[in-house]
C-alpha beads as a LAMMPS data file, in Angstrom:
LAMMPS data file: protein, C-alpha beads

86 atoms
85 bonds

1 atom types
1 bond types

-500.0 500.0 xlo xhi
-500.0 500.0 ylo yhi
-500.0 500.0 zlo zhi

Masses

1 110.0

Atoms # bond

1 1 1 278.537 -10.311 331.480
2 1 1 274.756 -10.067 331.703
3 1 1 273.132 -10.073 335.146
4 1 1 271.591 -13.501 334.607
5 1 1 275.031 -15.096 334.340
6 1 1 275.843 -13.870 337.840
7 1 1 278.525 -11.260 337.354
8 1 1 277.082 -8.482 339.502
9 1 1 275.552 -7.789 342.913
10 1 1 272.477 -9.963 342.223
11 1 1 274.482 -13.142 341.806
12 1 1 277.431 -12.058 343.915
13 1 1 279.776 -13.271 341.197
14 1 1 278.500 -16.833 341.575
15 1 1 278.741 -18.646 338.221
16 1 1 275.857 -20.965 339.171
17 1 1 273.375 -18.097 339.540
18 1 1 272.578 -18.035 335.816
19 1 1 271.989 -21.774 335.818
20 1 1 269.688 -21.413 338.802
21 1 1 267.624 -18.773 336.970
22 1 1 267.361 -20.972 333.870
23 1 1 266.384 -24.003 335.978
24 1 1 263.716 -21.974 337.786
25 1 1 262.237 -20.775 334.487
26 1 1 262.323 -24.325 333.081
27 1 1 260.506 -25.627 336.169
28 1 1 257.869 -22.892 336.148
29 1 1 256.991 -23.527 332.494
30 1 1 256.629 -27.313 332.841
31 1 1 254.823 -27.111 336.192
32 1 1 252.354 -24.589 334.806
33 1 1 251.650 -26.722 331.745
34 1 1 251.189 -29.862 333.882
35 1 1 248.939 -28.035 336.371
36 1 1 246.804 -26.738 333.525
37 1 1 246.409 -30.238 332.062
38 1 1 245.668 -31.824 335.452
39 1 1 243.023 -29.202 336.203
40 1 1 241.472 -29.576 332.768
41 1 1 241.259 -33.354 333.277
42 1 1 239.877 -33.012 336.859
43 1 1 242.802 -34.951 338.307
44 1 1 242.939 -33.513 341.807
45 1 1 245.766 -35.727 343.147
46 1 1 248.095 -34.983 340.251
47 1 1 247.394 -31.269 340.720
48 1 1 248.246 -31.488 344.436
49 1 1 251.411 -33.474 343.679
50 1 1 252.622 -30.824 341.227
51 1 1 251.887 -28.050 343.723
52 1 1 253.750 -29.730 346.604
53 1 1 256.639 -31.619 344.965
54 1 1 259.103 -29.622 342.869
55 1 1 261.427 -31.751 340.751
56 1 1 262.649 -29.257 338.133
57 1 1 259.945 -30.382 335.727
58 1 1 260.840 -34.088 335.665
59 1 1 257.589 -35.487 337.128
60 1 1 255.605 -32.916 335.158
61 1 1 257.152 -33.944 331.836
62 1 1 256.558 -37.647 332.579
63 1 1 252.930 -36.889 333.464
64 1 1 252.390 -34.917 330.273
65 1 1 253.924 -37.633 328.089
66 1 1 252.592 -40.829 329.677
67 1 1 249.418 -39.903 331.599
68 1 1 247.875 -36.855 329.929
69 1 1 249.364 -37.656 326.494
70 1 1 249.506 -33.911 325.919
71 1 1 251.850 -34.287 322.970
72 1 1 249.808 -36.815 320.998
73 1 1 249.142 -35.900 317.382
74 1 1 245.442 -36.759 317.383
75 1 1 243.192 -34.686 319.639
76 1 1 240.596 -36.524 321.670
77 1 1 237.097 -36.185 320.316
78 1 1 234.208 -35.660 322.720
79 1 1 231.955 -38.674 323.345
80 1 1 228.952 -38.913 320.995
81 1 1 225.694 -37.506 322.269
82 1 1 223.015 -40.040 323.063
83 1 1 219.684 -39.696 321.355
84 1 1 216.523 -40.078 323.325
85 1 1 214.159 -42.758 322.141
86 1 1 210.475 -41.896 322.187

Bonds

1 1 1 2
2 1 2 3
3 1 3 4
4 1 4 5
5 1 5 6
6 1 6 7
7 1 7 8
8 1 8 9
9 1 9 10
10 1 10 11
11 1 11 12
12 1 12 13
13 1 13 14
14 1 14 15
15 1 15 16
16 1 16 17
17 1 17 18
18 1 18 19
19 1 19 20
20 1 20 21
21 1 21 22
22 1 22 23
23 1 23 24
24 1 24 25
25 1 25 26
26 1 26 27
27 1 27 28
28 1 28 29
29 1 29 30
30 1 30 31
31 1 31 32
32 1 32 33
33 1 33 34
34 1 34 35
35 1 35 36
36 1 36 37
37 1 37 38
38 1 38 39
39 1 39 40
40 1 40 41
41 1 41 42
42 1 42 43
43 1 43 44
44 1 44 45
45 1 45 46
46 1 46 47
47 1 47 48
48 1 48 49
49 1 49 50
50 1 50 51
51 1 51 52
52 1 52 53
53 1 53 54
54 1 54 55
55 1 55 56
56 1 56 57
57 1 57 58
58 1 58 59
59 1 59 60
60 1 60 61
61 1 61 62
62 1 62 63
63 1 63 64
64 1 64 65
65 1 65 66
66 1 66 67
67 1 67 68
68 1 68 69
69 1 69 70
70 1 70 71
71 1 71 72
72 1 72 73
73 1 73 74
74 1 74 75
75 1 75 76
76 1 76 77
77 1 77 78
78 1 78 79
79 1 79 80
80 1 80 81
81 1 81 82
82 1 82 83
83 1 83 84
84 1 84 85
85 1 85 86
């Protein structure tokens, strides 16, 4: 078996070691994506929450879907520039 399934000295023969590695990778990806969105949107408290609380990507996915709307099909357009009146 491959090392990531836990059949050698790294996992000590523990069958849950491979699942732990996959869960850690899953969490790192979603946390990184959520941190990037929170920083881009200047949302300091969300950023701190993602840094302190680790929930295997659950809070991060909910944030990205419902708060940041990172998966919406239409990108947000910048606000129109105001013209100066003379």
